[in-house]
C-alpha positions in Angstrom: 0.0 0.0 0.0 1.3 3.5 -0.9 2.5 5.1 2.3 1.5 8.5 1.0 -2.2 7.5 0.7 -2.1 6.0 4.2 -0.6 9.2 5.5 -3.3 11.3 3.7 -6.1 9.0 5.0 -4.8 9.1 8.6 -4.5 12.9 8.5 -8.0 13.2 7.1 -9.4 11.1 9.8 -7.6 13.2 12.4 -8.8 16.5 11.1 -12.4 15.3 10.7 -12.7 15.4 14.5 -13.0 19.1 14.4 -15.8 19.2 11.8 -19.5 19.1 12.6 -20.9 15.6 13.3 -23.0 15.5 10.1 -20.0 16.1 7.9 -17.7 13.4 9.4 -19.2 10.1 7.9 -18.6 10.8 4.2 -15.0 12.2 4.9 -14.2 9.2 7.0 -15.6 7.0 4.2 -13.2 8.9 1.8 -10.3 8.2 4.2 -11.2 4.5 4.3 -11.4 4.4 0.4 -7.9 6.0 0.3 -6.4 3.6 2.8 -7.8 0.5 1.1 -7.7 1.9 -2.5 -11.3 0.8 -2.8 -14.0 3.4 -3.7 -16.8 1.2 -2.4 -16.5 2.7 1.1 -17.3 6.1 -0.4 -20.1 4.8 -2.6 -21.8 3.2 0.4 -21.8 6.4 2.2 -23.6 8.3 -0.6 -25.5 5.5 -2.4 -28.9 6.2 -0.8 -28.7 9.9 -1.6 -30.8 10.8 -4.7 -30.1 10.4 -8.4 -26.8 9.8 -10.1 -26.3 13.6 -10.8 -26.8 14.4 -7.1 -24.4 11.7 -6.1 -21.8 13.0 -8.6 -22.2 16.5 -7.1 -21.9 15.1 -3.6 -18.7 13.3 -4.6 -17.3 16.6 -6.0 -18.2 18.4 -2.7 -16.4 15.7 -0.7 -13.4 16.0 -2.9 -13.2 19.8 -2.5 -13.9 19.7 1.2 -11.1 17.1 1.8 -8.7 19.0 -0.4 -9.3 22.2 1.6 -8.8 20.3 4.9 -5.5 19.0 3.6 -4.4 22.1 1.7 -1.1 22.2 3.6 -0.3 18.8 2.1 0.3 19.4 -1.6 0.5 15.7 -2.5 -3.1 15.1 -1.1 -5.1 16.6 -3.9 -4.0 14.0 -6.5 -4.9 10.8 -4.6 -8.2 12.3 -3.4 -9.1 13.3 -6.9 -8.2 9.8 -8.2 -10.2 7.9 -5.6 -13.2 10.2 -6.2 -12.9 9.7 -10.0 -12.8 5.9 -9.5 -16.0 6.2 -7.3 -17.6 8.2 -10.1 -16.7 5.7 -12.7 -18.0 2.9 -10.6 -21.2 4.9 -10.1 -21.5 5.3 -13.9 -21.1 1.6 -14.4 -23.7 0.8 -11.8 -26.1 3.3 -13.3 -25.5 1.8 -16.8 -26.2 -1.6 -15.5 -29.4 -0.4 -13.8 -30.4 1.3 -17.0 -29.8 -1.9 -19.0 -31.8 -3.9 -16.5 -34.5 -1.3 -16.6 -34.5 -1.4 -20.4 -34.7 -5.2 -20.4 -37.5 -5.1 -17.8 -39.4 -2.5 -19.9 -38.9 -4.7 -22.9 -40.3 -7.7 -21.1 -43.2 -5.6 -19.7 -43.9 -4.3 -23.2 -43.8 -7.8 -24.6 -46.1 -9.0 -21.8 -48.4 -6.0 -22.5 -48.6 -6.9 -26.2 -49.0 -10.7 -25.9 -51.1 -10.9 -22.8 -54.4 -12.7 -23.4 -56.0 -10.3 -21.0 -57.2 -6.9 -22.4 -54.8 -4.4 -20.9 -55.2 -0.7 -20.8 -53.7 2.3 -19.0 -55.7 5.5 -18.2 -54.5 8.8 -16.7 -56.0 10.5 -13.7 -58.6 12.0 -16.0 -59.8 8.6 -17.2 -58.3 9.0 -20.7 -56.9 5.8 -22.2 -53.2 6.1 -22.9 -52.3 2.5 -23.8 -54.4 -0.3 -25.4 -53.1 -3.8 -26.2 -54.2 -6.2 -29.0 -56.3 -8.3 -26.6 -58.3 -5.2 -25.8 -58.9 -4.8 -29.5 -60.0 -8.4 -29.8 -62.4 -8.3 -26.8 -63.9 -4.8 -27.2 -63.5 -4.4 -31.0 -61.9 -0.9 -30.8 -58.4 -0.6 -32.3 -55.7 1.1 -30.3 -55.9 4.2 -32.6 -59.6 4.4 -31.9 -59.4 3.8 -28.2 -56.4 5.9 -27.1 -57.4 9.4 -26.2 -61.0 8.3 -25.3 -62.5 8.3 -21.8 -62.4 4.7 -20.6 -65.8 4.8 -18.9 -67.6 6.5 -21.8 -66.1 4.1 -24.3 -66.5 0.8 -22.5 -69.2 1.1 -19.8 -73.0 1.0 -20.5 -75.4 3.1 -18.5 -76.5 0.1 -16.4 -73.0 -0.3 -14.9 -71.9 3.3 -15.0 -72.4 4.1 -11.3 -70.6 0.9 -10.1 -67.6 1.5 -12.4 -67.4 5.2 -11.4 -67.1 4.1 -7.7 -64.2 1.7 -8.7 -62.4 4.5 -10.5 -62.8 6.9 -7.7 -61.2 4.4 -5.3 -58.3 3.9 -7.8 -57.7 7.7 -8.0 -57.6 7.7 -4.2 -54.8 5.1 -4.3 -57.0 2.1 -3.4 -56.6 -0.8 -5.8 -60.0 -2.3 -6.4 -61.1 -5.1 -8.7 -64.6 -5.4 -10.2 -66.9 -7.5 -12.3 -69.4 -5.6 -14.4 -71.1 -5.2 -17.8 -69.2 -3.6 -20.7 -70.1 -2.7 -24.2 -68.3 -3.6 -27.3 -67.9 -1.6 -30.5 -70.7 -3.5 -32.2 -73.0 -2.8 -29.2 -72.9 -6.2 -27.5 -73.2 -6.3 -23.7 -70.5 -8.5 -22.2 -69.5 -9.3 -18.6 -65.8 -8.7 -17.7 -63.7 -9.4 -14.7 -61.4 -6.4 -14.1 -58.0 -6.5 -12.2 -56.9 -2.9 -11.4 -53.7 -1.3 -10.2 -52.9 2.3 -9.2 -50.2 4.1 -11.2 -48.1 6.8 -9.5 -45.8 9.7 -10.6 -42.3 9.7 -9.2 -43.4 12.2 -6.6 -46.0 9.8 -5.3 -49.1 11.4 -6.8 -51.6 9.1 -8.5 -51.0 9.2 -12.2 -53.9 6.9 -13.2 -54.6 3.2 -13.3 -53.7 0.1 -15.2 -56.4 -2.5 -15.8 -56.4 -6.0 -17.1 -59.7 -7.7 -17.9 -61.1 -10.9 -19.4 -64.5 -11.6 -21.1 -66.3 -14.0 -18.7 -69.7 -13.8 -20.4 -69.6 -17.4 -21.5 -68.4 -18.5 -18.1 -71.1 -16.5 -16.3 -73.8 -18.0 -18.6 -72.4 -21.5 -18.0 -72.4 -20.9 -14.3 -76.0 -19.6 -14.5 -77.0 -22.6 -16.6 -75.3 -24.9 -14.1 -77.0 -23.3 -11.2 -80.4 -23.5 -13.0 -79.7 -27.1 -13.8 -78.8 -27.8 -10.2 -81.9 -25.9 -9.0 -84.1 -28.0 -11.3 -82.4 -31.2 -10.3 -82.8 -30.3 -6.6 -86.4 -29.4 -7.2 -87.0 -32.6 -9.1 -85.3 -34.8 -6.5 -87.2 -33.0 -3.7 -90.5 -33.6 -5.4 -89.8 -37.2 -6.4 -92.2 -39.6 -4.7 -89.3 -41.7 -3.5 -85.7 -41.9 -2.4 -82.9 -40.9 -4.7 -79.5 -42.0 -3.3 -75.8 -42.3 -3.9 -73.6 -44.6 -1.8 -69.8 -44.3 -1.8 -67.7 -47.3 -1.2 -65.2 -47.1 1.6 -63.1 -49.8 3.4 -65.5 -49.4 6.3 -68.6 -50.0 4.1 -71.1 -48.1 2.1 -71.5 -44.5 3.1 -74.4 -42.3 2.0 -73.1 -39.4 0.0 -76.6 -38.3 -0.9 -80.1 -39.2 0.3 -83.1 -37.3 -0.8 -85.8 -36.0 1.6 -88.2 -38.6 0.2 -86.8 -41.1 2.6 -88.8 -39.5 5.4 -92.1 -40.1 3.6 -91.3 -43.7 2.8 -89.6 -44.8 6.0 -90.9 -42.3 8.5 -87.4 -41.3 9.5 -85.6 -38.1 8.5 -82.8 -38.2 6.0 -80.3 -37.0 8.7 -80.8 -40.3 10.5 -79.1 -42.2 7.7 -76.2 -39.7 7.0 -72.8 -39.9 8.5 -70.6 -37.1 9.7 -66.8 -36.8 10.3 -67.5 -37.2 14.0 -70.0 -40.1 14.1 -71.5 -42.9 12.0 -75.2 -42.7 11.0 -77.7 -43.4 13.8 -79.7 -45.6 11.5 -79.0 -47.9 8.5 -81.6 -48.3 5.7 -80.8 -52.0 5.3 -82.1 -52.5 8.9 -85.5 -51.4 7.8 -85.8 -54.3 5.4 -88.0 -57.2 6.6 -85.5 -59.8 7.8 -86.6 -62.6 5.4 -86.2 -60.1 2.5 -82.6 -59.0 3.3 -80.8 -62.0 1.9 -82.5 -62.0 -1.5 -82.0 -58.2 -1.7 -78.4 -58.4 -0.9 -77.8 -61.3 -3.3 -79.6 -59.5 -6.2 -77.6 -56.4 -5.7 -74.2 -58.2 -5.4 -74.9 -60.2 -8.5 -75.9 -57.2 -10.6 -72.9 -55.2 -9.4 -70.5 -58.1 -10.2 -72.0 -58.2 -13.7 -71.9 -54.4 -14.0 -75.6 -54.3 -14.9 -78.7 -52.5 -13.5 -80.7 -54.2 -10.8 -84.5 -54.0 -10.0 -85.8 -55.5 -6.8 -89.1 -55.4 -4.8 -89.1 -56.0 -1.1 -90.7 -55.0 2.2 -89.6 -52.5 4.8 -90.8 -51.7 8.3 -91.7 -48.0 8.7 -91.1 -46.0 11.9 -94.8 -46.5 12.7 -94.5 -50.3 12.4 -96.4 -50.6 9.2 -95.1 -52.9 6.5 -94.6 -51.2 3.1 -93.6 -52.7 -0.3 -90.9 -50.8 -2.1 -89.4 -51.1 -5.6 -85.7 -50.2 -6.1 -83.7 -49.7 -9.2 -80.0 -49.0 -9.2 -76.6 -49.5 -10.8 -72.9 -49.2 -9.9 -70.5 -46.4 -10.8 -67.2 -47.7 -12.0 -63.8 -46.1 -12.8 -61.9 -46.7 -16.1 -60.5 -49.9 -14.7 -63.9 -51.3 -13.7 -63.4 -50.6 -10.0 -66.7 -50.1 -8.2 -66.8 -46.5 -6.8 -70.4 -45.9 -5.8 -74.0 -47.0 -6.2 -76.7 -44.8 -7.5 -80.4 -45.6 -7.5 -84.0 -44.8 -6.6 -86.5 -46.4 -4.2 -90.3 -45.8 -4.4 -93.3 -47.1 -2.4 -95.3 -49.6 -4.4 -97.6 -50.8 -1.6 -100.8 -49.5 -3.3 -99.8 -51.0 -6.6 -98.9 -54.3 -4.9 -102.3 -54.4 -3.1 -104.1 -53.5 -6.3 -102.2 -56.3 -8.1 -103.1 -58.8 -5.3 -106.8 -57.7 -5.6 -106.7 -58.1 -9.3 -105.2 -61.5 -8.9 -107.9 -62.5 -6.4 -110.5 -61.1 -8.8 -109.0 -63.0 -11.7 -109.0 -66.2 -9.6 -112.7 -65.7 -8.8 -113.5 -65.0 -12.4 -111.6 -68.1 -13.4 -113.6 -70.2 -10.9 -116.8 -68.7 -12.1 -115.8 -69.3 -15.7 -114.9 -72.9 -15.0 -118.3 -73.4 -13.3 -120.0 -71.8 -16.3 -118.0 -74.0 -18.7 -119.0 -77.0 -16.6 -122.6 -76.1 -16.9 -122.2 -75.5 -20.6 -120.3 -78.7 -21.3 -122.7 -80.9 -19.3 -126.0 -79.2 -19.6 -129.2 -80.5 -18.0 -132.2 -79.8 -20.3 -135.7 -80.3 -18.7 -137.9 -82.0 -21.3 -141.1 -82.6 -19.2 -142.0 -83.4 -15.7 -139.9 -86.3 -14.7 -137.9 -86.3 -17.9 -134.5 -84.6 -18.4 -131.9 -84.8 -21.1 -128.1 -84.3 -21.2 -126.7 -83.8 -24.7 -123.0 -84.5 -24.7 -120.9 -82.5 -27.2 -117.2 -82.8 -27.8 -114.5 -84.9 -26.3 -114.8 -86.4 -22.9 -111.7 -86.6 -20.7 -111.5 -87.8 -17.1 -112.3 -84.4 -15.6 -115.3 -83.9 -17.8 -116.4 -87.5 -17.2 -116.6 -86.8 -13.5 -118.5 -83.6 -14.2 -121.0 -85.6 -16.3 -121.7 -88.0 -13.5 -121.9 -85.2 -10.8 -124.2 -83.0 -12.9 -126.4 -85.9 -13.9 -126.9 -87.1 -10.3 -127.5 -83.5 -9.2 -130.1 -83.0 -12.0 -131.9 -86.3 -11.1 -132.0 -85.4 -7.5 -133.1 -81.8 -8.0 -135.8 -82.5 -10.6 -136.9 -85.9 -9.2 -136.6 -87.2 -12.8 -137.8 -90.7 -13.7 -136.1 -90.9 -17.1 -132.7 -89.4 -18.1 -131.7 -89.2 -21.8 -128.0 -89.3 -22.5 -127.5 -88.1 -26.1 -124.0 -88.8 -27.6 -124.8 -87.5 -31.1 -122.1 -84.7 -30.6 -119.4 -87.0 -29.2 -116.9 -87.5 -32.1 -115.1 -90.5 -30.6 -116.3 -93.2 -28.2 -113.4 -94.9 -26.6 -113.0 -96.9 -23.5 -113.1 -93.8 -21.3 -116.3 -92.5 -22.9 -118.0 -95.9 -22.7 -117.0 -96.3 -19.0 -118.4 -92.8 -18.4 -121.8 -93.9 -20.0 -121.8 -97.1 -18.0 -121.0 -95.4 -14.7 -123.5 -92.7 -15.3 -126.2 -95.2 -16.0 -125.4 -97.2 -12.9 -125.4 -94.1 -10.7 -128.7 -92.9 -12.1 -130.3 -96.3 -11.6 -129.2 -96.1 -8.0 -131.3 -93.0 -7.7 -134.3 -94.9 -9.1 -134.3 -93.4 -12.6 -134.0 -95.0 -16.0 -131.2 -94.0 -18.5 -131.9 -93.8 -22.3 -128.9 -93.6 -24.6 -129.5 -91.9 -27.9 -127.5 -90.8 -30.9 -125.3 -93.8 -31.4 -124.0 -93.6 -34.9 -123.1 -96.7 -36.8 -119.3 -96.2 -36.4 -119.9 -95.6 -32.7 -121.9 -98.8 -32.4 -119.1 -100.7 -34.1 -116.6 -99.2 -31.6 -118.7 -100.3 -28.7 -119.1 -103.8 -30.0 -115.3 -103.9 -30.7 -114.6 -102.9 -27.2 -116.8 -105.7 -25.9 -118.9 -103.4 -23.7 -122.1 -104.6 -22.2 -124.9 -102.0 -22.7 -127.7 -104.5 -22.3 -129.1 -102.8 -19.2 -129.2 -99.5 -21.0 -132.1 -98.8 -23.4 -130.8 -97.3 -26.6 -132.6 -95.3 -29.2 -131.5 -94.0 -32.6 -132.1 -90.2 -32.0 -132.7 -87.7 -29.3 -136.2 -87.2 -30.7 -136.9 -90.9 -30.4 -135.7 -90.8 -26.8 -138.0 -87.9 -26.0 -141.0 -89.6 -27.5 -140.2 -92.8 -25.6 -139.7 -90.9 -22.3 -142.9 -89.0 -22.6 -144.9 -92.1 -23.4 -143.4 -94.2 -20.5 -142.6 -91.7 -17.8 -145.6 -92.7 -15.7 -145.3 -96.4 -16.4 -144.3 -98.0 -13.2 -142.4 -100.7 -15.1 -139.9 -98.3 -16.5 -139.0 -96.9 -13.1 -136.8 -99.4 -11.2 -137.0 -99.4 -7.4 -134.5 -97.3 -5.6 -131.7 -99.1 -4.0 -131.3 -98.3 -0.4 
């Protein structure tokens, strides 16, 4: 280190003692710069003081003051001037670097301003637009040339939003950054909704210079949100008014947890929906499955498990016990919700009360059964009719095939007719029987025997030649039954002999 500079630095420190306290720091910093041959000590002392010009002037004042303090040392002026000049050169380099950084920053800001997808504008304290980026041209339709110089509120804000926007601008001009969402108007007269992000701009002296705003057109987003809210409102209203239970169950390792359960559960089960819902603190106080009649739980569980395993919809009908103890029939339809890998995530479905329908179906079934019984009785009467001919004479014309059931009906009807009418002669006409086989012949024989037991005589009419051959071929003995060719012959015979005691065999006790 140059001993001359050290001497000058030490002398300067010594003579600073006699100076006012406010003047000492910068002169001591100069002495430190001289002794270390490093101007940074001096720059630190003045760095916070104003612009580069003011700092240059301050360095000059320090140089003159130090030279005057050491005017009796002729060799001091040169080193002092050199170290001050070095500090000034360093200051210039720092300023150039700052200017370069500022230039780069301005370039980036300008590039961001131009390429931003948000409409960006600047306005002065009078609301006059001073900058206008391409996104603003795209959103509002005004070119930069058309927009710059116009009042932002008058250009962009319709009357319906004017008061609101004026309040926002007033806050900005008072130094309060305030965002807003409001209607705007485009060049072609369309009303759009924009979200505005605002910042206050200041002059170097701290006064408000205007504001910078960035905005995006959220009209489609707002409309989509409104449509979604309306859809949700409709869905909520629909679910609320459904005559049943809409539900969604989420699968967890601990079991199925109700994510959603409509209020219709109260009408069907008698318990409020809150009874079935879980919270972070506690499980539900009631499980829907516990309402199912015990003997129905197994089939319900098996049906649902099978459908979920096959990833298909299930439909089941079962009984539940309401809060008031009444048994209700319900119908449930549901299906699983699966991820892309087929993993079951949830179950969604619907339950409705079908008790009335079930009761109506049972009543219809009972009515149908009664109708069937009545029809069968009517058919029996039609298939084995008793035709009164005269007092003491009845006829039963047999038509169609005779099976075992009808054979029994023939005998029962015939006996009932004889007993009811106190008939003496019964005419069995087989003109309408297409085939006489063993069963038909046995029916005739049994009928004749049964009628004879009641004391009446049986006449068999309508035996066609082919039927006679069949009877003979079967070896049947009809000798105790009087046969006549036609029903008319049988009627004439019965009318002639009904009061003849010889034709009426005695009753067998």
